C-alpha positions as a Markdown table, in Angstrom:
| # | Residue | x | y | z |
|---|---|---|---|---|
| 1 | Met | 0.0 | 0.0 | 0.0 |
| 2 | Gly | 1.4 | 3.4 | -1.0 |
| 3 | Tyr | 1.2 | 6.4 | 1.4 |
| 4 | Glu | 1.4 | 10.1 | 0.8 |
| 5 | Thr | 2.8 | 11.0 | 4.3 |
| 6 | Leu | 4.5 | 7.8 | 5.5 |
| 7 | Asn | 7.2 | 5.4 | 4.6 |
| 8 | Val | 6.6 | 1.8 | 5.7 |
| 9 | Asp | 9.0 | -1.1 | 5.7 |
| 10 | Val | 8.5 | -4.6 | 7.1 |
| 11 | Gly | 11.3 | -7.0 | 7.7 |
| 12 | Asn | 12.5 | -9.4 | 10.4 |
| 13 | His | 9.1 | -9.3 | 12.1 |
| 14 | Val | 9.3 | -5.5 | 12.7 |
| 15 | Ala | 7.2 | -2.9 | 10.9 |
| 16 | Val | 9.0 | 0.5 | 10.7 |
| 17 | Ile | 6.7 | 3.4 | 10.1 |
| 18 | Arg | 8.4 | 6.7 | 9.3 |
| 19 | Leu | 6.4 | 10.0 | 9.3 |
| 20 | Asp | 7.3 | 11.8 | 6.0 |
| 21 | Arg | 6.1 | 15.4 | 5.7 |
| 22 | Pro | 9.6 | 17.0 | 5.6 |
| 23 | Asp | 8.3 | 20.5 | 4.5 |
| 24 | Ala | 6.1 | 20.6 | 7.6 |
| 25 | Met | 8.4 | 19.1 | 10.2 |
| 26 | Asn | 6.0 | 16.1 | 10.1 |
| 27 | Ala | 3.1 | 18.1 | 11.5 |
| 28 | Leu | 0.1 | 15.9 | 12.0 |
| 29 | Asn | -2.6 | 16.8 | 9.5 |
| 30 | Ser | -5.7 | 14.7 | 8.8 |
| 31 | Thr | -4.1 | 12.9 | 5.9 |
| 32 | Leu | -1.1 | 11.8 | 8.0 |
| 33 | Leu | -3.2 | 10.7 | 11.0 |
| 34 | Glu | -5.6 | 8.7 | 8.7 |
| 35 | Glu | -2.7 | 7.0 | 6.9 |
| 36 | Leu | -1.0 | 6.3 | 10.2 |
| 37 | Ala | -4.1 | 4.7 | 11.6 |
| 38 | Lys | -4.3 | 2.5 | 8.4 |
| 39 | Ala | -0.6 | 1.6 | 8.5 |
| 40 | Leu | -0.9 | 0.6 | 12.2 |
| 41 | Arg | -4.0 | -1.5 | 11.5 |
| 42 | Ser | -2.1 | -3.2 | 8.6 |
| 43 | Ala | 0.8 | -4.0 | 10.9 |
| 44 | Gln | -1.6 | -5.3 | 13.5 |
| 45 | Asp | -3.2 | -7.6 | 10.9 |
| 46 | Asn | 0.1 | -8.8 | 9.4 |
| 47 | Glu | 1.0 | -12.1 | 11.1 |
| 48 | Lys | 4.7 | -11.5 | 10.2 |
| 49 | Val | 4.8 | -8.3 | 12.3 |
| 50 | Arg | 5.6 | -8.8 | 16.0 |
| 51 | Cys | 6.6 | -5.3 | 16.9 |
| 52 | Ile | 6.3 | -1.8 | 15.4 |
| 53 | Val | 8.7 | 1.1 | 15.4 |
| 54 | Leu | 7.4 | 4.6 | 14.8 |
| 55 | Thr | 9.8 | 7.4 | 13.9 |
| 56 | Gly | 10.2 | 10.7 | 12.1 |
| 57 | Ser | 13.3 | 12.5 | 10.8 |
| 58 | Glu | 16.5 | 13.7 | 12.4 |
| 59 | Lys | 15.0 | 17.2 | 12.8 |
| 60 | Ala | 11.5 | 16.3 | 14.0 |
| 61 | Phe | 9.6 | 13.2 | 15.2 |
| 62 | Ala | 6.5 | 15.5 | 14.7 |
| 63 | Ala | 6.4 | 19.2 | 15.5 |
| 64 | Gly | 2.8 | 19.3 | 16.5 |
| 65 | Ala | -0.6 | 19.3 | 14.8 |
| 66 | Asp | -1.0 | 21.1 | 11.5 |
| 67 | Ile | -2.1 | 24.6 | 12.6 |
| 68 | Ser | -2.9 | 25.7 | 9.1 |
| 69 | Glu | -5.5 | 23.0 | 8.9 |
| 70 | Met | -7.1 | 23.9 | 12.2 |
| 71 | Ser | -6.9 | 27.7 | 12.4 |
| 72 | Glu | -10.2 | 28.4 | 10.7 |
| 73 | Lys | -12.2 | 25.7 | 12.5 |
| 74 | Thr | -15.0 | 26.7 | 14.9 |
| 75 | Phe | -16.1 | 25.0 | 18.1 |
| 76 | Ile | -19.0 | 23.4 | 16.2 |
| 77 | Asp | -16.5 | 22.0 | 13.6 |
| 78 | Val | -14.2 | 20.4 | 16.1 |
| 79 | Tyr | -16.9 | 19.3 | 18.6 |
| 80 | Met | -19.4 | 17.8 | 16.3 |
| 81 | Gly | -16.6 | 16.5 | 14.0 |
| 82 | Asp | -14.9 | 15.0 | 17.1 |
| 83 | Leu | -11.6 | 16.1 | 15.7 |
| 84 | Phe | -8.8 | 13.5 | 15.8 |
| 85 | Ser | -10.9 | 11.1 | 17.9 |
| 86 | Lys | -11.3 | 8.3 | 15.3 |
| 87 | Glu | -7.6 | 8.3 | 14.4 |
| 88 | Val | -6.4 | 8.3 | 18.0 |
| 89 | Gly | -8.8 | 5.5 | 18.8 |
| 90 | Ala | -7.4 | 3.4 | 16.0 |
| 91 | Ile | -3.8 | 4.0 | 17.2 |
| 92 | Leu | -4.7 | 3.0 | 20.8 |
| 93 | Arg | -6.5 | -0.2 | 19.6 |
| 94 | Val | -3.2 | -1.6 | 18.3 |
| 95 | Arg | -2.3 | -4.6 | 20.5 |
| 96 | Lys | 1.2 | -5.1 | 19.3 |
| 97 | Pro | 4.0 | -3.2 | 21.1 |
| 98 | Ile | 4.9 | 0.1 | 19.5 |
| 99 | Ile | 8.3 | 1.8 | 20.0 |
| 100 | Ala | 8.6 | 5.5 | 19.4 |
| 101 | Ala | 12.1 | 6.4 | 18.2 |
| 102 | Val | 12.3 | 10.2 | 18.7 |
| 103 | Ala | 14.8 | 12.6 | 17.4 |
| 104 | Gly | 14.5 | 16.4 | 17.2 |
| 105 | Tyr | 11.2 | 18.0 | 18.0 |
| 106 | Ala | 8.2 | 16.1 | 19.5 |
| 107 | Leu | 5.9 | 18.9 | 20.3 |
| 108 | Gly | 2.2 | 19.2 | 20.9 |
| 109 | Gly | 0.5 | 16.4 | 19.0 |
| 110 | Gly | 4.0 | 14.9 | 18.3 |
| 111 | Cys | 4.7 | 14.6 | 22.0 |
| 112 | Glu | 1.2 | 13.1 | 22.5 |
| 113 | Leu | 1.8 | 10.6 | 19.7 |
| 114 | Ala | 5.0 | 9.5 | 21.3 |
| 115 | Met | 3.2 | 9.0 | 24.6 |
| 116 | Met | 0.6 | 6.8 | 22.9 |
| 117 | Cys | 3.4 | 4.4 | 22.1 |
| 118 | Asp | 4.6 | 1.7 | 24.6 |
| 119 | Ile | 8.3 | 2.5 | 24.7 |
| 120 | Val | 9.9 | 5.9 | 23.9 |
| 121 | Ile | 13.6 | 5.8 | 22.9 |
| 122 | Ala | 15.0 | 9.3 | 22.5 |
| 123 | Ala | 18.0 | 10.6 | 20.6 |
| 124 | Asp | 20.1 | 13.1 | 22.6 |
| 125 | Thr | 18.8 | 15.7 | 20.2 |
| 126 | Ala | 15.1 | 15.2 | 21.2 |
| 127 | Lys | 13.0 | 17.9 | 22.7 |
| 128 | Phe | 9.5 | 17.4 | 24.1 |
| 129 | Gly | 6.8 | 19.9 | 24.7 |
| 130 | Gln | 3.1 | 20.8 | 25.0 |
| 131 | Pro | 3.1 | 24.4 | 23.9 |
| 132 | Glu | -0.6 | 24.6 | 22.9 |
| 133 | Ile | -1.1 | 27.3 | 25.4 |
| 134 | Asn | 0.8 | 29.7 | 23.1 |
| 135 | Leu | -2.1 | 29.1 | 20.6 |
| 136 | Gly | -4.9 | 29.7 | 23.0 |
| 137 | Val | -5.8 | 26.1 | 23.4 |
| 138 | Ile | -4.8 | 23.0 | 25.4 |
| 139 | Ala | -3.5 | 19.6 | 24.4 |
| 140 | Gly | -6.2 | 17.7 | 22.6 |
| 141 | Leu | -4.8 | 14.2 | 22.0 |
| 142 | Gly | -4.4 | 13.2 | 25.6 |
| 143 | Gly | -1.4 | 15.4 | 26.6 |
| 144 | Thr | -2.8 | 16.8 | 29.9 |
| 145 | Gln | -3.5 | 13.2 | 31.0 |
| 146 | Arg | -0.6 | 11.1 | 29.7 |
| 147 | Leu | 2.1 | 13.7 | 30.5 |
| 148 | Thr | 0.8 | 14.0 | 34.1 |
| 149 | His | 0.9 | 10.2 | 34.4 |
| 150 | Ala | 4.4 | 10.1 | 33.0 |
| 151 | Val | 6.2 | 13.0 | 34.8 |
| 152 | Gly | 3.8 | 14.0 | 37.7 |
| 153 | Lys | 1.6 | 17.0 | 38.3 |
| 154 | Ala | 4.4 | 19.6 | 38.9 |
| 155 | Lys | 6.3 | 19.1 | 35.7 |
| 156 | Ser | 3.2 | 18.6 | 33.7 |
| 157 | Met | 1.7 | 21.9 | 34.9 |
| 158 | Asp | 5.1 | 23.6 | 34.2 |
| 159 | Met | 5.2 | 22.4 | 30.6 |
| 160 | His | 1.5 | 23.0 | 29.8 |
| 161 | Leu | 1.3 | 26.4 | 31.4 |
| 162 | Thr | 4.6 | 27.9 | 30.2 |
| 163 | Gly | 5.0 | 26.0 | 27.0 |
| 164 | Arg | 8.6 | 25.2 | 27.7 |
| 165 | Phe | 10.4 | 22.3 | 26.1 |
| 166 | Met | 12.0 | 19.4 | 27.9 |
| 167 | Asp | 15.3 | 18.0 | 26.6 |
| 168 | Ala | 16.1 | 14.3 | 26.3 |
| 169 | Thr | 18.1 | 14.2 | 29.6 |
| 170 | Glu | 15.3 | 15.8 | 31.6 |
| 171 | Ala | 12.7 | 13.6 | 29.8 |
| 172 | Glu | 14.6 | 10.4 | 30.8 |
| 173 | Arg | 15.1 | 11.7 | 34.4 |
| 174 | Ser | 11.4 | 12.5 | 34.6 |
| 175 | Gly | 10.2 | 9.2 | 33.3 |
| 176 | Leu | 8.8 | 10.4 | 29.9 |
| 177 | Val | 11.3 | 8.3 | 27.9 |
| 178 | Ser | 12.8 | 4.9 | 28.7 |
| 179 | Arg | 16.3 | 5.7 | 27.4 |
| 180 | Val | 18.5 | 8.3 | 25.7 |
| 181 | Val | 21.0 | 7.3 | 23.0 |
| 182 | Pro | 23.3 | 9.2 | 20.6 |
| 183 | Ala | 21.3 | 10.4 | 17.6 |
| 184 | Lys | 23.4 | 8.3 | 15.2 |
| 185 | Lys | 22.5 | 5.2 | 17.1 |
| 186 | Leu | 18.8 | 5.9 | 17.5 |
| 187 | Met | 17.4 | 3.5 | 14.9 |
| 188 | Asp | 20.0 | 0.8 | 15.8 |
| 189 | Glu | 18.8 | 0.9 | 19.4 |
| 190 | Ala | 15.1 | 1.0 | 18.5 |
| 191 | Met | 15.5 | -1.9 | 16.1 |
| 192 | Ala | 17.5 | -3.9 | 18.6 |
| 193 | Ala | 14.7 | -3.4 | 21.2 |
| 194 | Ala | 12.1 | -4.3 | 18.6 |
| 195 | Gly | 14.1 | -7.5 | 17.7 |
| 196 | Lys | 14.2 | -8.5 | 21.4 |
| 197 | Ile | 10.4 | -8.0 | 21.7 |
| 198 | Ala | 9.8 | -9.9 | 18.5 |
| 199 | Glu | 11.6 | -13.0 | 20.0 |
| 200 | Lys | 9.0 | -13.2 | 22.8 |
| 201 | Ser | 5.6 | -14.9 | 22.8 |
| 202 | Met | 3.1 | -12.6 | 21.3 |
| 203 | Val | 0.5 | -13.9 | 23.7 |
| 204 | Thr | 2.7 | -12.6 | 26.5 |
| 205 | Thr | 3.6 | -9.3 | 25.0 |
| 206 | Thr | 0.0 | -8.6 | 24.3 |
| 207 | Ala | -0.8 | -9.4 | 28.0 |
| 208 | Val | 2.0 | -7.1 | 29.2 |
| 209 | Lys | 0.7 | -4.2 | 27.1 |
| 210 | Glu | -2.9 | -4.7 | 28.3 |
| 211 | Ala | -1.9 | -4.9 | 32.0 |
| 212 | Val | 0.5 | -1.9 | 32.0 |
| 213 | Asn | -2.0 | 0.2 | 30.0 |
| 214 | Tyr | -4.8 | -0.8 | 32.4 |
| 215 | Ser | -2.8 | 0.6 | 35.3 |
| 216 | Gln | -3.0 | 4.0 | 33.7 |
| 217 | Asp | -6.8 | 4.1 | 34.1 |
| 218 | Ala | -7.6 | 1.9 | 37.1 |
| 219 | Gly | -6.9 | 2.3 | 40.8 |
| 220 | Leu | -4.1 | 0.2 | 42.3 |
| 221 | Thr | -6.5 | -2.5 | 43.7 |
| 222 | Asp | -8.3 | -3.0 | 40.3 |
| 223 | Gly | -5.0 | -2.9 | 38.5 |
| 224 | Leu | -3.4 | -5.5 | 40.7 |
| 225 | Leu | -6.5 | -7.8 | 40.2 |
| 226 | Phe | -6.4 | -7.4 | 36.4 |
| 227 | Glu | -2.6 | -8.2 | 36.4 |
| 228 | Arg | -3.2 | -11.3 | 38.5 |
| 229 | Arg | -5.9 | -12.6 | 36.3 |
| 230 | Leu | -3.7 | -12.2 | 33.2 |
| 231 | Phe | -0.8 | -13.8 | 35.0 |
| 232 | Asn | -3.1 | -16.7 | 35.9 |
| 233 | Ala | -4.5 | -17.0 | 32.4 |
| 234 | Leu | -1.0 | -17.3 | 30.8 |
| 235 | Phe | -0.6 | -20.6 | 32.6 |
| 236 | Ala | -3.1 | -22.0 | 30.1 |
| 237 | Thr | -0.7 | -21.3 | 27.2 |
| 238 | Glu | 1.9 | -23.5 | 25.6 |
| 239 | Asp | 4.4 | -20.6 | 25.6 |
| 240 | Gln | 4.3 | -20.5 | 29.4 |
| 241 | Thr | 5.2 | -24.2 | 29.6 |
| 242 | Glu | 7.9 | -23.8 | 27.0 |
| 243 | Gly | 9.3 | -20.6 | 28.6 |
| 244 | Met | 9.7 | -22.2 | 32.0 |
| 245 | Lys | 11.0 | -25.5 | 30.7 |
| 246 | Ala | 13.6 | -23.7 | 28.6 |
| 247 | Phe | 14.7 | -21.7 | 31.6 |
| 248 | Leu | 15.2 | -24.9 | 33.7 |
| 249 | Glu | 17.0 | -26.6 | 30.8 |
| 250 | Lys | 19.2 | -23.5 | 30.3 |
| 251 | Arg | 18.3 | -23.0 | 26.6 |
| 252 | Glu | 16.5 | -20.4 | 24.5 |
| 253 | Pro | 12.7 | -20.8 | 24.4 |
| 254 | Gln | 11.0 | -21.7 | 21.2 |
| 255 | Phe | 7.7 | -19.7 | 21.4 |
| 256 | Arg | 4.8 | -20.6 | 19.1 |
| 257 | Asp | 2.3 | -17.9 | 20.2 |
| 258 | Arg | 0.0 | -20.5 | 21.6 |
């Protein structure tokens, strides 16, 4: 399938989706979001794909939503049209692990898109921010909620109210990203992580994603019960039997996703 705003490559059980609007610093317009939702659904449906890497360019992962597309919209336009809701919903319904490989600017919608992913690996050139307040609006793709979960109320308020950017070092220290690597090694690190994930049982990686994401919405008691039930359920799988047997036999497991 050809895309206007994306480049997609599938190999070694990993789908690499690269945002490609270089003239707009990968700003998220309706075409890009629709194509991204389609590409992610395609990766989800592709039995050969076991992990997804989402990235942009050296200059920008995504420098926000496309303001030129939104500036003339009215309240009725965005409210009744439920702007971005369908595409975001499609992204969040992907059950396979998604790694965001972020270099350069990840601002506004770009920062929110990175936070929708399961792991964020940042180049040392990365800068994160939610500067929507400078436009007279607030984050609209989950930024006030996910950023607060990731870095806490104090830093979230600081970023949303002042519009300041957070560099990669602060982002790692604050819990927004999982690791920071030299820019030249970003894709190598992301692909190595994706390769590791692709080796695991897809039944188990799916359960991990569901359990961790559930913790973002549920209280601790409900989250612990949900985790325990998934943990129990995995003992009904062949992969659990193989994984523990392989550990005891000191060999690599041969998972079959069963």
